TIMI-2910 file (N, C-alpha, C, CB; in pm, 1 decimal, decimal comma, always signed):
<rs>
+----------+----------+----------+----------+----------+----------+----------+----------+----------+----------+----------+----------+------+
!      n_x !      n_y !      n_z !     ca_x !     ca_y !     ca_z !      c_x !      c_y !      c_z !     cb_x !     cb_y !     cb_z ! resn !
+----------+----------+----------+----------+----------+----------+----------+----------+----------+----------+----------+----------+------+
!  -3352,1 !  -3495,6 !  +6066,9 !  -3414,2 !  -3625,8 !  +6080,0 !  -3321,9 !  -3736,6 !  +6030,4 !  -3545,5 !  -3628,9 !  +6004,0 !  Ser !
!  -3223,5 !  -3701,3 !  +5943,0 !  -3131,9 !  -3803,9 !  +5893,4 !  -3044,9 !  -3858,3 !  +6005,8 !  -3044,1 !  -3747,7 !  +5781,5 !  Tyr !
!  -2997,1 !  -3770,6 !  +6092,2 !  -2907,6 !  -3812,8 !  +6199,4 !  -2981,2 !  -3881,3 !  +6314,0 !  -2831,5 !  -3694,0 !  +6252,2 !  Phe !
!  -3112,9 !  -3876,1 !  +6313,5 !  -3190,5 !  -3942,1 !  +6418,9 !  -3178,0 !  -4093,7 !  +6409,9 !  -3338,0 !  -3901,2 !  +6410,3 !  Ala !
!  -3147,6 !  -4145,9 !  +6290,1 !  -3133,8 !  -4290,8 !  +6276,5 !  -3012,1 !  -4344,4 !  +6350,6 !  -3125,0 !  -4328,5 !  +6130,1 !  Lys !
!  -2915,4 !  -4258,3 !  +6379,6 !  -2795,5 !  -4302,3 !  +6450,6 !  -2819,3 !  -4325,2 !  +6599,6 !  -2685,7 !  -4201,0 !  +6432,4 !  Tyr !
!  -2920,3 !  -4262,7 !  +6655,3 !  -2946,7 !  -4277,5 !  +6798,7 !  -3067,5 !  -4365,8 !  +6827,0 !  -2967,7 !  -4141,5 !  +6861,8 !  Val !
!  -3114,9 !  -4437,4 !  +6726,2 !  -3227,1 !  -4527,8 !  +6747,3 !  -3176,0 !  -4669,7 !  +6755,2 !  -3331,6 !  -4513,9 !  +6635,2 !  Gln !
!  -3222,4 !  -4754,7 !  +6835,2 !  -3329,1 !  -4741,3 !  +6932,4 !  -3283,5 !  -4674,8 !  +7061,9 !  -3386,9 !  -4876,0 !  +6962,5 !  Pro !
!  -3152,1 !  -4664,1 !  +7083,0 !  -3102,5 !  -4598,7 !  +7204,0 !  -2975,0 !  -4521,1 !  +7169,8 !  -3075,6 !  -4703,2 !  +7317,4 !  Thr !
!  -2949,7 !  -4409,5 !  +7234,9 !  -2829,1 !  -4330,7 !  +7205,1 !  -2698,2 !  -4402,9 !  +7236,0 !  -2833,0 !  -4202,6 !  +7282,2 !  Pro !
!  -2704,0 !  -4509,6 !  +7313,6 !  -2582,7 !  -4586,3 !  +7344,6 !  -2524,3 !  -4649,4 !  +7218,0 !  -2613,4 !  -4695,8 !  +7449,2 !  Ile !
!  -2608,5 !  -4676,7 !  +7118,7 !  -2564,2 !  -4740,4 !  +6995,3 !  -2506,0 !  -4642,1 !  +6893,8 !  -2678,8 !  -4814,1 !  +6933,0 !  Leu !
!  -2491,9 !  -4516,1 !  +6928,0 !  -2440,2 !  -4415,7 !  +6835,4 !  -2304,6 !  -4453,8 !  +6776,8 !  -2429,2 !  -4282,5 !  +6905,4 !  Leu !
!  -2204,2 !  -4493,7 !  +6855,8 !  -2074,9 !  -4529,6 !  +6794,4 !  -2084,7 !  -4649,7 !  +6701,1 !  -1972,8 !  -4558,9 !  +6902,4 !  Pro !
!  -2165,8 !  -4746,1 !  +6735,7 !  -2180,0 !  -4865,4 !  +6651,2 !  -2249,0 !  -4829,5 !  +6520,2 !  -2259,3 !  -4975,7 !  +6724,9 !  Ile !
!  -2350,3 !  -4745,5 !  +6524,7 !  -2420,7 !  -4704,8 !  +6403,4 !  -2331,2 !  -4621,0 !  +6312,4 !  -2546,8 !  -4626,3 !  +6439,3 !  Asn !
!  -2246,3 !  -4537,8 !  +6368,3 !  -2152,0 !  -4460,0 !  +6286,8 !  -2047,8 !  -4552,7 !  +6226,4 !  -2083,3 !  -4349,3 !  +6371,4 !  Ile !
!  -1997,7 !  -4646,2 !  +6305,4 !  -1898,4 !  -4741,5 !  +6256,3 !  -1953,8 !  -4827,1 !  +6142,6 !  -1850,7 !  -4831,0 !  +6370,4 !  Leu !
!  -2081,8 !  -4856,8 !  +6148,7 !  -2146,3 !  -4938,2 !  +6045,0 !  -2139,4 !  -4870,4 !  +5908,4 !  -2292,3 !  -4965,7 !  +6082,2 !  Glu !
!  -2151,8 !  -4737,6 !  +5904,9 !  -2145,4 !  -4665,6 !  +5777,4 !  -2008,4 !  -4675,5 !  +5712,2 !  -2181,2 !  -4520,0 !  +5798,1 !  Asp !
!  -1903,9 !  -4692,0 !  +5792,2 !  -1769,4 !  -4703,1 !  +5735,8 !  -1731,6 !  -4846,7 !  +5704,1 !  -1668,3 !  -4644,2 !  +5830,9 !  Phe !
!  -1784,4 !  -4941,6 !  +5778,5 !  -1743,9 !  -5080,3 !  +5758,5 !  -1810,9 !  -5145,7 !  +5638,1 !  -1774,5 !  -5160,0 !  +5881,8 !  Thr !
!  -1927,8 !  -5100,5 !  +5597,8 !  -1993,9 !  -5161,4 !  +5481,4 !  -1912,0 !  -5143,9 !  +5354,1 !  -2132,7 !  -5100,9 !  +5461,7 !  Lys !
!  -1874,0 !  -5021,4 !  +5314,6 !  -1793,3 !  -5009,9 !  +5192,9 !  -1653,7 !  -5069,6 !  +5208,7 !  -1781,6 !  -4864,8 !  +5152,7 !  Pro !
!  -1599,7 !  -5065,4 !  +5329,2 !  -1467,4 !  -5122,9 !  +5352,2 !  -1470,5 !  -5274,6 !  +5334,5 !  -1416,8 !  -5086,8 !  +5492,9 !  Leu !
!  -1573,2 !  -5339,3 !  +5386,3 !  -1583,1 !  -5484,4 !  +5371,1 !  -1606,9 !  -5523,5 !  +5225,5 !  -1695,5 !  -5539,4 !  +5459,0 !  Ser !
!  -1684,4 !  -5444,2 !  +5152,3 !  -1703,5 !  -5472,2 !  +5010,0 !  -1572,0 !  -5460,4 !  +4933,3 !  -1807,7 !  -5376,9 !  +4950,4 !  Leu !
!  -1493,4 !  -5358,0 !  +4962,8 !  -1368,1 !  -5341,0 !  +4890,6 !  -1267,6 !  -5449,7 !  +4926,8 !  -1309,2 !  -5203,7 !  +4919,3 !  Ser !
!  -1263,2 !  -5492,2 !  +5054,3 !  -1174,8 !  -5603,1 !  +5091,0 !  -1217,3 !  -5732,2 !  +5023,0 !  -1173,2 !  -5622,3 !  +5242,7 !  Phe !
!  -1345,8 !  -5753,5 !  +5011,4 !  -1395,6 !  -5874,8 !  +4946,5 !  -1355,0 !  -5878,9 !  +4799,2 !  -1548,3 !  -5883,4 !  +4959,5 !  Arg !
!  -1375,3 !  -5767,8 !  +4729,5 !  -1336,1 !  -5763,2 !  +4589,1 !  -1185,2 !  -5777,7 !  +4572,5 !  -1383,2 !  -5633,1 !  +4525,7 !  Leu !
!  -1108,6 !  -5708,0 !  +4654,6 !   -963,2 !  -5717,0 !  +4645,8 !   -915,2 !  -5859,1 !  +4670,0 !   -898,1 !  -5622,3 !  +4745,5 !  Phe !
!   -967,8 !  -5924,5 !  +4771,2 !   -926,9 !  -6061,4 !  +4801,4 !   -959,0 !  -6158,9 !  +4690,7 !   -991,8 !  -6107,2 !  +4927,3 !  Gly !
!  -1076,3 !  -6146,7 !  +4631,6 !  -1113,8 !  -6237,9 !  +4523,7 !  -1030,2 !  -6216,2 !  +4398,7 !  -1260,5 !  -6221,6 !  +4490,4 !  Asn !
!  -1003,9 !  -6091,9 !  +4364,9 !   -923,1 !  -6063,8 !  +4245,9 !   -779,2 !  -6108,2 !  +4268,1 !   -927,7 !  -5913,5 !  +4210,8 !  Ile !
!   -723,7 !  -6079,6 !  +4386,1 !   -586,3 !  -6119,1 !  +4416,2 !   -571,9 !  -6270,8 !  +4416,6 !   -542,6 !  -6061,7 !  +4551,2 !  Leu !
!   -666,7 !  -6341,3 !  +4474,6 !   -659,8 !  -6486,9 !  +4478,1 !   -661,8 !  -6545,1 !  +4337,4 !   -775,4 !  -6543,8 !  +4560,1 !  Ala !
!   -746,3 !  -6492,9 !  +4251,5 !   -752,6 !  -6540,7 !  +4113,7 !   -620,4 !  -6516,4 !  +4041,8 !   -867,2 !  -6472,2 !  +4038,3 !  Asp !
!   -564,7 !  -6397,9 !  +4057,2 !   -438,2 !  -6366,3 !  +3990,2 !   -323,7 !  -6452,3 !  +4042,5 !   -404,4 !  -6218,6 !  +4008,3 !  Glu !
!   -320,4 !  -6478,0 !  +4172,5 !   -214,0 !  -6560,6 !  +4228,6 !   -223,9 !  -6705,7 !  +4181,9 !   -218,2 !  -6554,7 !  +4380,6 !  Leu !
!   -343,3 !  -6758,7 !  +4176,4 !   -360,5 !  -6896,7 !  +4129,5 !   -315,3 !  -6909,0 !  +3984,8 !   -507,8 !  -6941,6 !  +4143,6 !  Val !
!   -355,5 !  -6816,5 !  +3900,5 !   -314,7 !  -6821,5 !  +3759,4 !   -164,1 !  -6803,3 !  +3747,5 !   -388,2 !  -6713,3 !  +3676,9 !  Val !
!   -103,7 !  -6713,0 !  +3824,7 !    +41,2 !  -6691,4 !  +3816,8 !   +119,6 !  -6815,2 !  +3858,7 !    +81,6 !  -6573,1 !  +3904,1 !  Ala !
!    +75,2 !  -6881,6 !  +3965,5 !   +144,8 !  -7002,0 !  +4010,1 !   +130,0 !  -7113,3 !  +3907,9 !    +91,8 !  -7047,9 !  +4146,3 !  Val !
!    +12,7 !  -7131,0 !  +3853,4 !     -6,5 !  -7238,3 !  +3755,5 !    +63,9 !  -7209,7 !  +3623,4 !   -154,5 !  -7259,7 !  +3730,6 !  Leu !
!    +75,9 !  -7084,1 !  +3586,8 !   +151,4 !  -7051,5 !  +3465,1 !   +298,4 !  -7085,8 !  +3484,6 !   +135,5 !  -6901,6 !  +3428,5 !  Val !
!   +350,2 !  -7064,5 !  +3604,9 !   +490,9 !  -7098,1 !  +3629,2 !   +512,9 !  -7249,4 !  +3638,1 !   +539,1 !  -7031,4 !  +3758,0 !  Ser !
!   +411,8 !  -7323,5 !  +3684,3 !   +426,8 !  -7468,9 !  +3694,2 !   +396,6 !  -7540,1 !  +3563,7 !   +337,2 !  -7522,6 !  +3802,2 !  Leu !
!   +286,0 !  -7509,9 !  +3503,1 !   +243,4 !  -7573,6 !  +3377,0 !   +211,3 !  -7461,0 !  +3280,0 !   +117,8 !  -7670,1 !  +3397,6 !  Val !
!   +305,7 !  -7423,2 !  +3195,6 !   +292,5 !  -7297,7 !  +3122,7 !   +177,8 !  -7287,9 !  +3021,1 !   +417,1 !  -7272,6 !  +3053,1 !  Pro !
!   +133,7 !  -7395,9 !  +2960,8 !    +44,6 !  -7375,8 !  +2847,6 !    -96,0 !  -7430,9 !  +2864,6 !   +104,4 !  -7436,1 !  +2729,0 !  Leu !
!   -109,7 !  -7546,7 !  +2921,9 !   -237,9 !  -7616,7 !  +2915,8 !   -332,8 !  -7578,9 !  +3029,5 !   -214,3 !  -7765,2 !  +2917,9 !  Ile !
!   -288,1 !  -7583,7 !  +3152,5 !   -375,5 !  -7569,0 !  +3268,3 !   -427,8 !  -7426,4 !  +3288,2 !   -302,4 !  -7612,4 !  +3391,4 !  Val !
!   -348,2 !  -7320,9 !  +3265,9 !   -398,1 !  -7186,2 !  +3298,0 !   -516,8 !  -7138,2 !  +3215,1 !   -288,2 !  -7089,3 !  +3281,9 !  Pro !
!   -534,6 !  -7186,5 !  +3094,4 !   -642,5 !  -7136,1 !  +3009,3 !   -780,3 !  -7160,6 !  +3071,0 !   -635,4 !  -7201,4 !  +2871,6 !  Val !
!   -813,6 !  -7282,6 !  +3116,9 !   -943,9 !  -7300,0 !  +3181,4 !   -957,0 !  -7219,9 !  +3311,1 !   -967,6 !  -7446,8 !  +3210,1 !  Pro !
!   -845,6 !  -7203,7 !  +3382,7 !   -852,2 !  -7127,0 !  +3506,7 !   -872,5 !  -6978,8 !  +3480,7 !   -726,3 !  -7147,8 !  +3587,9 !  Leu !
!   -818,2 !  -6929,4 !  +3370,5 !   -843,1 !  -6789,9 !  +3334,2 !   -991,7 !  -6771,7 !  +3302,5 !   -755,0 !  -6747,4 !  +3212,5 !  Ile !
!  -1050,9 !  -6867,8 !  +3231,5 !  -1194,4 !  -6861,0 !  +3202,4 !  -1276,8 !  -6871,7 !  +3330,4 !  -1234,6 !  -6972,3 !  +3104,5 !  Leu !
!  -1233,0 !  -6958,1 !  +3422,0 !  -1301,8 !  -6968,1 !  +3551,1 !  -1288,3 !  -6838,3 !  +3628,9 !  -1245,9 !  -7085,4 !  +3633,5 !  Leu !
!  -1171,2 !  -6774,0 !  +3619,2 !  -1150,9 !  -6645,0 !  +3685,0 !  -1242,5 !  -6538,0 !  +3628,4 !  -1006,2 !  -6601,2 !  +3671,3 !  Gly !
!  -1263,2 !  -6538,8 !  +3498,5 !  -1356,4 !  -6444,0 !  +3437,8 !  -1498,9 !  -6467,8 !  +3486,0 !  -1350,4 !  -6453,8 !  +3285,7 !  Leu !
!  -1535,4 !  -6593,7 !  +3497,6 !  -1669,1 !  -6628,3 !  +3545,3 !  -1689,1 !  -6583,6 !  +3689,8 !  -1692,8 !  -6779,1 !  +3533,2 !  Phe !
!  -1592,1 !  -6614,7 !  +3776,2 !  -1606,0 !  -6575,5 !  +3916,2 !  -1598,7 !  -6423,3 !  +3932,5 !  -1497,4 !  -6642,7 !  +4000,9 !  Thr !
!  -1522,5 !  -6355,7 !  +3847,9 !  -1518,8 !  -6209,5 !  +3853,7 !  -1654,1 !  -6150,1 !  +3816,9 !  -1410,1 !  -6154,7 !  +3760,4 !  Ser !
!  -1721,1 !  -6209,7 !  +3720,5 !  -1855,0 !  -6164,5 !  +3684,2 !  -1953,7 !  -6184,4 !  +3798,3 !  -1903,5 !  -6237,9 !  +3560,4 !  Gly !
!  -1944,0 !  -6297,6 !  +3866,1 !  -2031,0 !  -6323,9 !  +3981,0 !  -2001,5 !  -6224,8 !  +4093,1 !  -2013,0 !  -6469,0 !  +4031,3 !  Ile !
!  -1873,7 !  -6197,7 !  +4118,0 !  -1837,6 !  -6102,0 !  +4222,3 !  -1887,0 !  -5962,0 !  +4189,3 !  -1687,0 !  -6100,3 !  +4242,4 !  Gln !
!  -1881,6 !  -5924,5 !  +4061,5 !  -1934,1 !  -5793,5 !  +4021,0 !  -2084,7 !  -5786,3 !  +4044,8 !  -1902,3 !  -5765,9 !  +3872,4 !  Ala !
!  -2155,6 !  -5894,7 !  +4016,7 !  -2299,2 !  -5899,5 !  +4041,6 !  -2329,5 !  -5887,6 !  +4191,3 !  -2358,5 !  -6029,6 !  +3985,6 !  Leu !
!  -2254,7 !  -5960,6 !  +4273,5 !  -2274,1 !  -5953,1 !  +4418,3 !  -2242,4 !  -5813,7 !  +4469,0 !  -2187,0 !  -6056,7 !  +4490,3 !  Ile !
!  -2133,2 !  -5753,7 !  +4420,2 !  -2094,4 !  -5619,1 !  +4461,6 !  -2204,0 !  -5519,0 !  +4425,5 !  -1960,7 !  -5578,5 !  +4396,1 !  Phe !
!  -2256,4 !  -5528,3 !  +4304,9 !  -2361,4 !  -5435,8 !  +4262,2 !  -2488,8 !  -5455,7 !  +4344,4 !  -2391,4 !  -5454,5 !  +4112,7 !  Ala !
!  -2523,0 !  -5580,9 !  +4374,3 !  -2642,1 !  -5608,8 !  +4453,9 !  -2628,1 !  -5555,1 !  +4595,2 !  -2669,6 !  -5758,3 !  +4457,8 !  Thr !
!  -2513,1 !  -5581,0 !  +4658,1 !  -2492,3 !  -5531,0 !  +4794,1 !  -2484,5 !  -5378,8 !  +4796,8 !  -2364,9 !  -5590,8 !  +4853,8 !  Leu !
!  -2419,7 !  -5319,5 !  +4697,6 !  -2412,7 !  -5173,1 !  +4692,0 !  -2551,6 !  -5113,2 !  +4675,9 !  -2321,9 !  -5127,6 !  +4576,6 !  Ser !
!  -2632,2 !  -5169,9 !  +4588,2 !  -2768,5 !  -5122,3 !  +4570,4 !  -2851,1 !  -5138,2 !  +4696,5 !  -2834,8 !  -5195,4 !  +4456,6 !  Gly !
!  -2829,8 !  -5248,9 !  +4767,2 !  -2900,0 !  -5270,7 !  +4893,3 !  -2859,5 !  -5167,3 !  +4997,3 !  -2872,4 !  -5411,3 !  +4945,8 !  Ser !
!  -2730,3 !  -5138,6 !  +5006,7 !  -2681,9 !  -5040,2 !  +5103,6 !  -2730,3 !  -4900,3 !  +5068,2 !  -2528,9 !  -5042,6 !  +5110,4 !  Tyr !
!  -2730,5 !  -4867,4 !  +4940,7 !  -2779,8 !  -4733,7 !  +4898,8 !  -2929,0 !  -4724,1 !  +4925,5 !  -2750,3 !  -4707,0 !  +4747,2 !  Ile !
!  -3004,1 !  -4829,1 !  +4894,2 !  -3147,7 !  -4828,5 !  +4921,1 !  -3178,0 !  -4815,6 !  +5069,4 !  -3211,3 !  -4954,5 !  +4866,9 !  Gly !
!  -3097,0 !  -4880,4 !  +5151,9 !  -3114,5 !  -4869,9 !  +5295,5 !  -3083,2 !  -4728,0 !  +5344,9 !  -3025,5 !  -4971,8 !  +5366,8 !  Glu !
!  -2985,8 !  -4664,6 !  +5283,3 !  -2946,0 !  -4530,1 !  +5326,1 !  -3051,4 !  -4425,0 !  +5291,3 !  -2813,0 !  -4492,3 !  +5262,4 !  Ala !
!  -3120,8 !  -4442,4 !  +5177,6 !  -3219,4 !  -4340,8 !  +5136,9 !  -3362,2 !  -4382,8 !  +5167,5 !  -3206,4 !  -4311,8 !  +4988,5 !  Ile !
!  -3377,7 !  -4488,4 !  +5243,7 !  -3510,1 !  -4544,0 !  +5272,1 !  -3603,4 !  -4442,8 !  +5337,1 !  -3497,3 !  -4665,1 !  +5361,3 !  Glu !
!  -3556,5 !  -4364,7 !  +5430,5 !  -3643,5 !  -4273,7 !  +5502,5 !  -3655,8 !  -4137,9 !  +5438,7 !  -3595,5 !  -4257,8 !  +5640,3 !  Gly !
!  -3601,8 !  -4116,3 !  +5320,1 !  -3599,0 !  -3983,6 !  +5256,8 !  -3700,7 !  -3968,1 !  +5146,0 !  -3462,6 !  -3955,9 !  +5201,9 !  His !
!  -3803,5 !  -4048,1 !  +5143,7 !  -3902,5 !  -4038,4 !  +5033,6 !  -4001,5 !  -3931,0 !  +5061,5 !  -3975,6 !  -4170,7 !  +5012,2 !  His !
+----------+----------+----------+----------+----------+----------+----------+----------+----------+----------+----------+----------+------+
</rs>
């Protein structure tokens, strides 16, 4: 009965439904990687331009945005897991 969800509402959607299972975690990992890399690059460039004063608030802002991204990641992961086990009660 678990695999029946892949052919609903029509068997033509089978490849798209299988692809969906792989793209959800992949998109989450790309999102986290992009946000972390962007934060590190901004801090690295500003440290090279203005070594002492400007990077400190940006590091704190990076910590704040990383916390928000972790919350979003956990929420989306929980949503995806809940969706996956929805029919198994």
